[in-house]
C-alpha positions as CSV (number, residue, x, y, z in Angstrom):
1,X,2.6,60.5,-3.6
2,X,5.3,59.1,-5.8
3,X,3.4,57.9,-8.8
4,X,0.1,59.0,-10.2
5,X,-2.0,56.4,-12.1
6,X,-4.1,58.0,-14.8
7,X,-7.3,56.4,-16.0
8,X,-9.3,57.9,-18.9
9,X,-12.9,58.7,-18.3
10,X,-15.3,56.0,-19.5
11,X,-19.0,55.3,-19.5
12,X,-18.6,52.8,-16.7
13,X,-18.2,54.7,-13.4
14,X,-15.7,53.1,-11.0
15,X,-16.2,52.6,-7.3
16,X,-13.5,54.4,-5.3
17,X,-12.0,54.8,-1.9
18,X,-9.3,56.9,-0.3
19,X,-7.7,56.2,3.1
20,X,-4.5,56.3,5.1
21,X,-2.5,53.0,5.5
22,X,1.1,51.9,5.6
23,X,2.2,55.4,6.3
24,X,0.8,56.9,3.1
25,X,-2.4,58.0,1.4
26,X,-3.9,55.3,-0.7
27,X,-6.6,55.5,-3.4
28,X,-8.6,52.8,-5.1
29,X,-10.6,52.8,-8.3
30,X,-12.4,49.6,-9.3
31,X,-14.4,49.0,-12.4
32,X,-17.1,46.3,-12.3
33,X,-17.3,43.4,-9.9
34,X,-19.0,43.2,-6.5
35,X,-20.5,46.5,-5.3
36,X,-18.6,46.3,-2.0
37,X,-15.2,45.4,-3.6
38,X,-13.6,48.7,-2.8
39,X,-14.6,48.4,0.8
40,X,-13.2,44.8,0.9
41,X,-9.9,45.9,-0.5
42,X,-9.6,48.8,2.0
43,X,-10.4,46.6,4.9
44,X,-7.9,43.9,3.8
45,X,-5.1,46.5,3.3
46,X,-5.8,48.0,6.7
47,X,-5.6,44.6,8.3
48,X,-2.3,44.0,6.6
49,X,-1.0,47.3,7.9
50,X,-2.0,46.2,11.4
51,X,0.0,43.0,11.1
52,X,3.1,44.3,9.4
53,X,3.9,47.8,10.8
54,X,7.1,47.5,12.9
55,X,6.3,50.8,14.6
56,X,2.9,49.6,15.9
57,X,3.5,47.8,19.1
58,X,0.4,45.8,18.5
59,X,1.5,44.4,15.2
60,X,2.9,40.9,14.7
61,X,6.2,42.2,13.4
62,X,6.6,44.5,16.5
63,X,5.8,41.5,18.7
64,X,8.3,39.3,16.9
65,X,10.9,42.0,17.2
66,X,10.3,42.3,21.0
67,X,9.9,38.7,21.9
68,X,12.3,37.2,19.4
69,X,10.1,34.2,18.8
70,X,6.5,34.1,17.8
71,X,3.9,32.3,15.7
72,X,2.5,34.6,13.0
73,X,-0.6,34.7,10.8
74,X,-0.8,33.3,7.3
75,X,-0.3,36.7,5.7
76,X,2.8,37.6,7.8
77,X,4.2,34.1,7.2
78,X,3.7,34.4,3.5
79,X,5.3,37.8,3.3
80,X,8.2,36.8,5.5
81,X,8.9,33.7,3.3
82,X,8.8,35.8,0.1
83,X,11.0,38.5,1.7
84,X,13.7,36.1,2.9
85,X,13.8,34.6,-0.6
86,X,14.2,38.0,-2.1
87,X,17.0,38.9,0.4
88,X,18.9,35.8,-0.7
89,X,18.3,36.6,-4.4
90,X,19.3,40.3,-4.1
91,X,22.4,39.7,-2.1
92,X,23.8,42.6,-0.1
93,X,21.4,45.2,-1.6
94,X,18.2,44.2,0.2
95,X,17.7,43.1,3.8
96,X,14.6,43.1,5.9
97,X,16.6,43.3,9.2
98,X,17.5,47.0,8.7
99,X,15.1,48.1,11.4
100,X,17.7,49.1,14.1
101,X,19.5,51.3,11.6
102,X,16.4,52.9,10.2
103,X,15.4,53.8,13.8
104,X,18.9,55.0,14.7
105,X,18.8,57.6,11.9
106,X,15.4,58.7,13.1
107,X,13.4,57.7,10.0
108,X,10.7,55.9,12.1
109,X,10.4,58.6,14.8
110,X,11.2,61.9,13.0
111,X,14.0,62.4,15.6
112,X,16.7,62.7,13.0
113,X,20.3,62.2,13.8
114,X,23.6,61.1,12.3
115,X,25.0,58.1,14.1
116,X,28.8,58.0,14.6
117,X,31.0,55.9,12.4
118,X,31.4,53.5,15.3
119,X,27.7,53.2,15.8
120,X,27.0,52.7,12.1
121,X,29.5,49.8,12.1
122,X,27.7,48.2,15.0
123,X,24.4,48.7,13.3
124,X,25.6,47.2,10.1
125,X,26.8,44.1,12.0
126,X,23.2,43.6,13.2
127,X,21.8,43.5,9.6
128,X,21.7,39.9,8.3
129,X,18.5,38.2,7.2
130,X,20.1,34.8,7.8
131,X,19.6,35.3,11.5
132,X,15.8,34.9,10.9
133,X,14.8,31.3,11.3
134,X,11.4,29.9,10.2
135,X,9.6,26.8,11.4
136,X,6.1,26.2,10.0
137,X,4.8,29.7,10.7
138,X,6.9,30.3,13.8
139,X,9.8,32.7,13.5
140,X,12.8,33.2,15.7
141,X,15.2,36.1,15.6
142,X,18.7,36.4,17.1
143,X,19.1,38.7,20.1
144,X,20.1,41.8,18.1
145,X,17.9,41.2,15.0
146,X,14.7,43.2,14.2
147,X,12.5,43.2,11.1
148,X,11.2,46.0,9.0
149,X,8.9,45.0,6.1
150,X,8.3,48.6,4.9
151,X,10.1,47.9,1.6
152,X,7.7,45.1,0.6
153,X,4.4,45.6,2.5
154,X,2.7,47.7,-0.2
155,X,3.8,45.3,-2.9
156,X,2.4,42.4,-0.9
157,X,-0.9,44.4,-0.5
158,X,-0.9,44.8,-4.3
159,X,-0.6,41.0,-4.7
160,X,-3.3,40.3,-2.2
161,X,-5.6,42.9,-3.8
162,X,-5.1,41.3,-7.2
163,X,-6.5,38.0,-5.8
164,X,-9.5,39.8,-4.3
165,X,-10.2,41.7,-7.6
166,X,-10.1,38.4,-9.5
167,X,-12.4,36.7,-7.0
168,X,-14.7,39.7,-6.9
169,X,-15.2,39.8,-10.7
170,X,-13.6,43.2,-11.3
171,X,-13.1,44.2,-14.9
172,X,-10.3,46.7,-14.2
173,X,-8.7,48.5,-11.3
174,X,-6.2,51.2,-10.5
175,X,-4.8,50.9,-7.0
176,X,-2.5,53.7,-5.9
177,X,-0.8,52.4,-2.8
178,X,1.7,55.2,-2.3
179,X,4.9,54.4,-4.2
180,X,3.3,51.2,-5.6
181,X,0.7,51.3,-8.3
182,X,-1.3,48.1,-9.1
183,X,-3.0,48.0,-12.5
184,X,-5.5,45.2,-12.9
185,X,-7.5,43.8,-15.9
186,X,-8.4,45.9,-19.0
187,X,-9.8,49.4,-19.0
188,X,-13.5,49.6,-20.1
189,X,-12.7,51.8,-23.1
190,X,-10.0,49.3,-24.3
191,X,-7.1,51.7,-23.9
192,X,-3.9,51.0,-22.0
193,X,-3.2,52.3,-18.6
194,X,-1.0,55.4,-18.3
195,X,1.2,56.0,-15.3
196,X,3.0,59.2,-14.5
197,X,6.5,58.8,-12.9
198,X,7.1,61.4,-10.2
199,X,9.7,64.1,-10.5
200,X,12.0,63.6,-7.5
201,X,12.4,67.4,-7.1
202,X,8.7,68.0,-7.3
203,X,6.7,64.8,-6.5
204,X,3.4,66.6,-7.4
205,X,4.6,66.6,-11.0
206,X,5.8,63.8,-13.2
207,X,8.8,63.7,-15.6
208,X,7.3,61.2,-17.9
209,X,4.4,58.8,-18.5
210,X,4.5,55.1,-19.2
211,X,1.7,53.3,-21.2
212,X,1.3,49.8,-20.0
213,X,-1.1,46.8,-19.5
214,X,-1.9,45.1,-16.2
215,X,1.2,45.1,-14.0
216,X,2.6,46.6,-10.8
217,X,4.7,49.8,-11.1
218,X,6.8,50.4,-8.0
219,X,9.1,53.4,-7.4
220,X,11.8,54.1,-4.7
221,X,13.2,57.6,-4.4
222,X,15.2,59.5,-1.9
223,X,12.6,62.3,-1.9
224,X,10.1,60.2,0.1
225,X,11.6,60.7,3.5
226,X,14.8,62.6,4.2
227,X,16.5,65.2,6.4
228,X,19.3,67.7,5.8
229,X,22.3,68.6,7.9
230,X,24.9,71.2,6.9
231,X,23.6,71.2,3.3
232,X,23.7,67.4,2.9
233,X,20.6,65.3,2.3
234,X,20.2,62.0,4.1
235,X,17.6,59.7,2.6
236,X,15.6,56.9,4.2
237,X,16.9,54.2,1.9
238,X,19.8,52.6,3.7
239,X,22.6,50.4,2.3
240,X,22.6,47.2,4.4
241,X,26.4,47.0,4.1
242,X,27.0,50.3,5.8
243,X,23.7,51.0,7.7
244,X,23.9,54.5,6.2
245,X,21.7,56.3,3.7
246,X,22.5,55.6,0.0
247,X,24.4,58.3,-1.8
248,X,25.3,56.9,-5.2
249,X,23.9,59.4,-7.7
250,X,20.6,57.6,-8.2
251,X,17.5,59.8,-7.7
252,X,14.7,57.3,-8.4
253,X,14.2,53.7,-9.5
254,X,10.9,52.4,-11.0
255,X,10.3,48.7,-11.5
256,X,7.6,47.4,-13.9
257,X,6.7,43.7,-13.4
258,X,3.8,41.4,-12.5
259,X,4.5,40.6,-8.9
260,X,4.1,43.5,-6.4
261,X,6.2,42.1,-3.6
262,X,9.1,41.6,-6.0
263,X,8.6,44.9,-7.7
264,X,8.9,46.7,-4.3
265,X,12.0,44.8,-3.3
266,X,13.7,45.3,-6.7
267,X,13.0,49.1,-6.6
268,X,14.8,49.4,-3.3
269,X,17.6,46.9,-4.1
270,X,18.5,48.5,-7.5
271,X,18.4,51.9,-5.9
272,X,21.0,50.6,-3.4
273,X,23.0,48.9,-6.2
274,X,23.5,52.1,-8.2
275,X,23.5,52.5,-12.0
276,X,26.2,50.1,-13.0
277,X,25.2,47.2,-10.8
278,X,21.5,47.8,-11.4
279,X,22.1,47.6,-15.2
280,X,24.1,44.4,-14.8
281,X,21.3,42.9,-12.7
282,X,18.8,43.7,-15.3
283,X,20.9,42.2,-18.1
284,X,21.4,39.0,-16.1
285,X,17.6,38.5,-15.4
286,X,15.5,40.5,-17.9
287,X,12.2,39.5,-16.2
288,X,11.2,43.0,-15.3
289,X,11.5,46.5,-16.7
290,X,13.4,49.4,-15.2
291,X,13.3,53.2,-15.2
292,X,16.3,54.7,-13.5
293,X,17.0,58.5,-13.1
294,X,20.4,59.8,-11.9
295,X,21.4,63.1,-10.4
296,X,23.0,64.0,-13.7
297,X,19.6,64.0,-15.4
298,X,20.4,60.8,-17.2
299,X,17.4,58.5,-17.7
300,X,17.8,54.8,-18.3
301,X,14.9,52.7,-19.7
302,X,15.0,49.0,-20.4
303,X,14.1,47.9,-23.9
304,X,10.8,46.3,-22.9
305,X,9.3,49.7,-22.1
306,X,11.5,52.1,-24.1
307,X,8.9,52.7,-26.8
308,X,6.0,53.0,-24.2
309,X,7.6,55.9,-22.3
310,X,7.1,59.6,-23.1
311,X,9.2,62.3,-21.5
312,X,7.1,65.2,-20.2
313,X,7.4,68.7,-21.6
314,X,10.1,70.8,-19.9
315,X,12.3,67.9,-19.0
316,X,15.7,67.9,-20.7
317,X,16.8,64.5,-19.6
318,X,19.3,62.4,-21.7
319,X,17.5,59.1,-22.3
320,X,19.4,55.8,-22.7
321,X,18.2,52.4,-23.7
322,X,19.2,49.5,-21.5
323,X,19.3,46.2,-23.4
């Protein structure tokens, strides 16, 4: 679990649920609203998982990867449209066609290996979102193209859940969707939400806390999935340009913004970009906030959340303001 959302005890008891979906343990806390709202959210997220999981041969994404052309459901269509737009906006740092490379390194199967330089070049040549064509809910892939929506599926689940919470009359909610936390409404006691940002070296602990209002907080880190060979760590976040794990001195990236799908994509893309390019991207856009930790224990916070972040005891990080 990459981020822990903390909610102070209140007189209003939340409904709650915990379950496995999207390759992670998820937990939901909902204050107010329909009595079955937690069950509705759980069912909806599990349905999305069944549609979007590229490793599940029954999913729509797996079917599209295999058949190269298929009509898809409204949810899959919506996420694919958003994802392709994000690929275009984020340039060479985010691409949903990394599936062959992720599989070649063993991150989908657990059969880890290091592809040769020649193989990595061939895999990188297969990564190009522009080879995905859309036509009114029917998608067509080129012969060598395969999709992996793992970098945005939880964010999309956060967006869908927000709509369900609003329709169900919820007062507040804390949805822990793995590396993506969705905070909805206002807490019954009037206080702000508090989110702990996981320590990459000990994900059960957190190096700091962020006080915030309703938003989505999404983190990408190399500690989620990785393997080691000859003392070197290979993480599951791949650079689309090289089809190889990112190794640029970044340990984790957390994005704070309103849209879950975009938060998820940004956390991956800015991790791939590295510190300098990520800072430049933030300065050029400024419609999200960023927490970036390097392997030199340098912590970078954007000005929008700088005063809302507290470093935990025992962490001697050098903190910088990005503005």
